[in-house]
N, C-alpha and C positions, 0 to 999 in steps of 0.2 A: 672364036670357038667358046661354047658354053663350058661351065665347070664340069658337069657330068661327062660331056664328050671328052674333055681334057683328061679326066680321070680314067676313062675307058682306054684312051690312046696310051696313057702312061702304063696302065696295067698290061696291055699287050706288049709294050716295050720291055717291061720286066720279064714277061714270059719268054720273049725272043732272046733276051740276054741270058736268062737261065738256061735255055736250050743250047745256046752257043757255048756256055761254060760247060755244060754236060758233054757236048761234042769235043771240046778241048781236052777234057779229062780223059775221054776214051781215046783220043788221038795221041795223048802223051803217055798213055798206059804202057805201050810196048817200048817206049823210049828208054835208052840206057844212058847213065847208070840209074837203076831204080833205088830209091831211098829206103832200103830194107830196114835199117835201124829205126827210122822215123815211122815206118809202117807198123812195126812191132810195138813201138811205144804207144802209138795211137790206138792200136787194137787192144792193148792191155788197159789203156785208159778207158776205152768204151766198155770193156768187160767189167772193170772195177766199179764203175758207177751204175751199171745196169743189171748185173747178174742177180744180186739179191732182191732188188725191187721187182724184177721180172718173175722170179720164182714165187715171191710172195703174192703177186697179182694173179699168177696162173692158178694157184690153189683155189681161191674163192671163185674165180671165173669158171673153172671147170666144174666146181660144185654147183654153182647156180645153173649152169647149162644142164647138168645131169638131173638136178632136182626138178627143174622146170619141164624138161622133156619126159622125165619119169612120171610126173603128175599127168602130163598130157597123154602119154601112151597108156597109162592106167585107165584113163577115162574112155578111151576108144578100144580098149582090149588088145593092145599091141605091146605089152610090156617086154616081150622078147626082143624088140627092136630098139630098146633104150640105149644099149651099148653102142650100136652102130650109129644112131642119130647123134648122140652126144660126142662120140669120138670123132666122127667126120666133121661136125660143126667146129670142134676145137682144132682139128688138124688143118682144115681148109681155110677157115675164116678167123677164128679167135687167135690162134697162135701167131700167124704173121703180123696181125694188127697190133697185138699186145707188144710184140718185139719191136715193131717199127715205132710205135708211139713212145716207148721208153727210150729207144735209141735216139729218136729225134728230140725228145724232151730233156733227157739228161746229157747224152753225149753231144747231140747236135748243137744245143745251146752253148755248151762249153767251146766247141769248135768255132762257132760264130763269134763268141766273145774274144777268143784268142786271135782269130784272123782280123777281127775289127780293131782290136788293140794294136796289132801290127800295122794296120792300114793308117790309123790316125797318127801313129809314131813315124810314118813314112818309111817303114821297113820294106814294104812291098815295092815302093818306088826305088828304094836303094838296090833291091835285088835286080830290078829291071835295068837300072843304070849299069850294074856290074855284068849284065848279060846273062843273068840267071833267071830262068822262067819260074815265077812264083807258083804257077799251076803245077808244073812238074815237081818242084821241090817241096811245096807245102800242101797243095790241094789234093793231088793224086794219092799220097799216102794216107791222108785222113779219110778220103772217100773209100779207098780199099779197106781200111780198118773198119769203117762202118758196115761195109758189105760182109766182111768176114764174120764179125761179131753178130750181125743180124742172122746169118746162116746158122751159127752155133747156138745162139739163144733160141732160135725157132725150134730146134730140136729139143732143147731143154724145156721150153714151154709146152711143147706137144706131149712129152713124157709126163711132166708134172701135172698138166691139165687132165690127161686121160686117167692117171692114177688117182687124182683127186675126185674126178667124176665117178670112177669105179668105187672108191671108198664110200662116198655119200650115197650112191645108188644102192649098193649092196648092204651097207651097214645101217643107214638111216631109213631107207625106203623099203627094205626087205626084199630087194632083188636077188636073183640067183647069179653067182659068179659065172657058171657055165653059159647061161643065156646071154649075159653081158658080153663075154668074150666071143661066143659063137656068132652072134649077130654082127659083131665088128669084122670078124674074119670073112663072113659071107658077103658083106656089102663093100668093104674097103678094098682098094686096089692100089697098085704101085703108082699110077699117075696122081693119086691124091697126095702122095708124099712129094712128088716132083713139083706139082703146082704150089704146094706150101713153101717149098724151098725157093722156087722161082719168085714167088711174091716177096719172100723175105729179102732176097737179093736185090730186087727192084726197089723195094721200100728203103733198104739201107743206102742204095745208090742215090735215090731221090733226097733222102734226109741229108746225106753228106753234101750233095751239090747245092741244095737250097741254103744250108748253113754257111757254106763257103761263099756263095753269091752274096748273101746279106752281109757277111763279114767283110767282103771286098768292097761293098758299096754302102757304108754307113752314112747317115745324113750329116755327120760332123760332130766332133767332140765326144767326150765320154757318154753324154746323154744319148747321142746318136747311136753309139754301140749298144747301149741298153735297149733302145727302141728296135734296133736291128735284130737283137736276140729274140725279143717278143714276136716280131714279125716273122722270123724264120720258123719258129715253132708253129704259129698259126697257119702259115702258108703250107708247111709240110703236112700238117694234119689234114687240111683240105685236099691237097693233092693225093694223099694216101687213100682217102676214102673214094675219090674219083677213080684212081688207078685200080683199086680193089674191085669196083663195080665193073670196069672194063675187062680185067683179067678173068673175073669169075664168069662173066657172060661169054667170053671167048672159050673158056675151058668147058663150060656146060654144053656149048654147041659142038665142040670138037671131040670130046671124050664122052662116049655113051655111058650111062650109069650101069653099074654091075648088078646083074640080077641074081636072085636066089637060086 
């Protein structure tokens, strides 16, 4: 078998094992006793390393979207729709992606390093010898923590991004507050919030599973753990953009746009 063919087979093997790990996480989720203390600690850790960077990224991101769309709507004579366009772009697309990228980059890399260090120290094997499932004891609380914080941060980014877009559009571009808010109320709908939260939950789950998988399968030694962390971040980013494309396409087909 040639080297490219071997690489493709290995890639599909990794995808299959990651899917198997995701199924194992879901299967162990209702299992008792649930590690509540570990879940809270991991959720707090995710929040502590991501909340400030997420808020700081959301402000300029919302401003850029508002200014770009404000300039575009000004050229075509549709300034009254600036609020709706920018707010919907932040709510449906930017907010879940910003949340997921920071959760995967900051929290997921730390989870991968922690699980990888436990793996090379043979702590994972020791748990299995003792009859303790490492997935139930270690992986499930971390994945649940990533999902919870992704949902909460998604709301934070949505609020901060919309407020930042409002400020830059109204203050810097001379837009009217009434038109900004009225257009958003006219075009936005409740499913826009649901799809945003669904995306955040799926992204958090994927980030947690990929980080755990690479941590459980380092190539060997401390250098292997470092390589696994880098690979986990890259793989998560690629999967997130692919999943975003699929979810957005399905949402636009199932939920009709709200008319004026």
